[in-house]
C-alpha positions in Angstrom: 29.7 -36.0 15.4 32.6 -38.1 16.4 35.8 -39.9 15.1 34.7 -43.4 14.2 37.9 -45.5 14.5 41.6 -45.4 15.0 43.7 -43.5 17.5 41.0 -40.9 18.3 38.1 -43.3 18.2 34.9 -42.0 19.8 36.3 -38.5 20.4 33.7 -35.9 19.8 34.0 -33.2 17.1 32.5 -29.7 16.8 30.5 -28.8 13.7 30.0 -25.3 12.3 26.6 -23.7 13.1 24.1 -23.0 10.3 23.5 -24.7 7.0 26.4 -23.3 5.0 28.6 -26.2 6.1 27.1 -29.7 6.0 29.4 -32.3 7.8 29.4 -35.8 6.4 27.3 -38.1 8.6 29.0 -40.6 10.8 27.4 -43.4 8.8 28.6 -42.1 5.5 32.1 -41.5 6.8 32.1 -45.1 8.1 31.1 -46.4 4.7 33.8 -44.2 3.0 36.5 -45.4 5.3 35.5 -49.1 5.1 36.2 -48.7 1.3 39.4 -46.8 1.9 40.8 -48.9 4.7 43.5 -50.7 2.7 44.8 -47.4 1.4 44.8 -45.2 4.5 47.9 -46.2 6.4 50.7 -43.8 5.4 48.6 -42.0 2.8 48.8 -38.3 1.8 45.2 -37.1 2.0 43.7 -34.0 0.6 40.4 -32.8 2.3 38.8 -30.2 0.0 35.9 -28.1 1.3 37.1 -29.4 4.7 34.5 -27.7 6.9 34.9 -29.1 10.4 37.7 -31.4 9.2 35.8 -34.5 10.2 36.9 -36.5 7.1 40.6 -35.5 7.2 40.7 -36.1 11.0 39.2 -39.5 10.5 42.0 -40.2 8.0 44.6 -39.1 10.5 43.0 -41.2 13.2 43.3 -44.2 11.0 47.0 -43.7 10.1 47.2 -41.3 7.2 50.7 -39.7 7.2 49.7 -36.2 6.2 46.4 -34.4 5.6 46.0 -31.0 3.8 42.7 -29.3 4.8 41.4 -26.7 2.3 38.6 -24.4 3.5 37.7 -20.7 3.0 34.7 -20.1 5.3 36.0 -18.3 8.4 33.5 -20.0 10.8 34.4 -23.4 9.4 38.2 -22.7 9.7 37.7 -21.7 13.4 35.8 -25.0 14.1 38.5 -27.0 12.2 41.3 -25.4 14.3 39.3 -26.1 17.5 38.9 -29.8 16.5 42.6 -30.1 15.9 43.3 -28.5 19.3 40.8 -30.7 21.0 42.6 -33.8 19.6 46.0 -32.2 20.5 47.2 -32.5 17.0 50.3 -30.4 16.2 51.8 -32.3 13.3 50.8 -34.4 10.3 48.6 -31.8 8.7 48.5 -28.3 7.1 45.6 -25.9 6.6 45.2 -24.0 3.4 42.8 -21.0 3.9 41.2 -20.0 0.6 39.1 -21.4 -2.2 39.6 -24.9 -3.5 40.0 -23.7 -7.1 42.7 -21.2 -6.1 44.5 -23.9 -4.1 44.4 -26.4 -7.0 45.6 -23.8 -9.5 48.6 -22.7 -7.5 49.6 -25.8 -5.6 52.8 -27.5 -6.6 53.2 -31.3 -6.4 54.8 -32.1 -3.0 57.6 -34.6 -2.8 54.8 -37.1 -2.2 51.7 -36.6 -4.2 48.2 -37.2 -2.9 47.0 -40.8 -2.6 43.5 -39.8 -1.6 41.4 -36.7 -2.3 38.0 -36.1 -0.8 35.7 -33.3 -1.9 32.3 -32.3 -0.4 31.3 -28.9 -1.7 28.1 -27.3 -0.4 25.2 -29.1 -2.1 23.9 -25.7 -3.4 27.2 -25.1 -5.2 26.8 -27.8 -7.8 29.1 -26.1 -10.2 32.0 -26.7 -7.8 31.9 -30.4 -8.6 32.6 -30.0 -12.3 35.2 -27.3 -11.6 37.1 -29.2 -9.0 37.0 -32.6 -10.7 37.9 -31.0 -14.0 41.0 -29.4 -12.4 42.0 -32.7 -10.7 41.5 -34.5 -14.0 43.4 -31.8 -16.0 45.5 -28.8 -14.9 46.0 -30.1 -11.3 46.4 -33.8 -12.2 50.1 -33.6 -11.3 49.1 -33.4 -7.6 47.8 -36.9 -7.7 49.8 -40.1 -7.2 49.5 -42.6 -10.1 47.1 -44.8 -8.2 45.2 -42.0 -6.5 41.5 -42.1 -5.7 39.4 -39.0 -5.8 36.1 -39.3 -3.9 33.2 -36.8 -4.3 30.3 -36.7 -1.8 27.1 -35.4 -3.4 23.4 -35.6 -3.4 22.1 -39.0 -4.5 19.8 -37.3 -7.1 22.6 -35.2 -8.5 24.4 -37.2 -11.1 28.0 -36.4 -11.7 29.7 -37.1 -15.1 31.5 -40.4 -15.5 34.7 -38.7 -16.7 36.6 -35.5 -15.9 39.7 -35.3 -18.1 42.0 -38.1 -17.0 39.7 -39.2 -14.1 37.1 -41.9 -14.7 34.5 -43.0 -12.2 35.1 -46.5 -10.9 32.4 -46.8 -8.3 29.2 -45.2 -7.0 27.9 -45.8 -3.5 24.5 -44.5 -2.5 23.3 -44.1 1.1 20.2 -42.3 2.1 20.1 -38.9 0.3 23.9 -38.9 -0.2 26.2 -40.6 -2.7 29.9 -41.2 -3.0 31.5 -41.2 -6.5 35.0 -42.7 -6.7 37.3 -41.6 -9.5 40.7 -42.9 -10.6 43.2 -42.0 -13.2 42.3 -43.8 -16.5 45.0 -46.2 -17.6 46.2 -47.4 -21.0 43.6 -47.3 -23.8 41.1 -45.3 -21.7 43.7 -42.5 -21.0 44.6 -42.4 -24.7 40.9 -42.0 -25.6 40.5 -39.3 -22.9 43.4 -37.3 -24.2 41.9 -37.0 -27.7 
């Protein structure tokens, strides 16, 4: 596993041992960041279920201004901290240790809200998708910038809902056994219908 592009291009990353954490493949990360390229520079990025931190670290490498990593598995947190140390990163990020749900329920909007949110729960915790996307489209929507994108990585065969509160799916990319669902805040007529 490595950083694909940007300041830390080709730098290797550690991955947690075992199957509890499943890092996004280099190929899928490359696809993701090809789509996000026009939005990364200066972005505030939220990496939920961060694991090794590969996605958030890729965002920092490509010019994101700040990344918040949220992870609760001790072994994954240890690997994330090792990867940050390996890249000699000391600023531009923060680590929130604890569950994603707890973070989203207690987090207050920063002076700058999140432009990009990525979530990749363990595939066997399918309920986490609905819970997390539901919070981001509802009670935690104030954390999102007006033109924010929320991206969920999931199994290709696992179909996510098209809408979660104020979030509506705008794009679905499939690659191998994995898929990326892109959500944005519904505007105008759509958001009025969603609020009913």
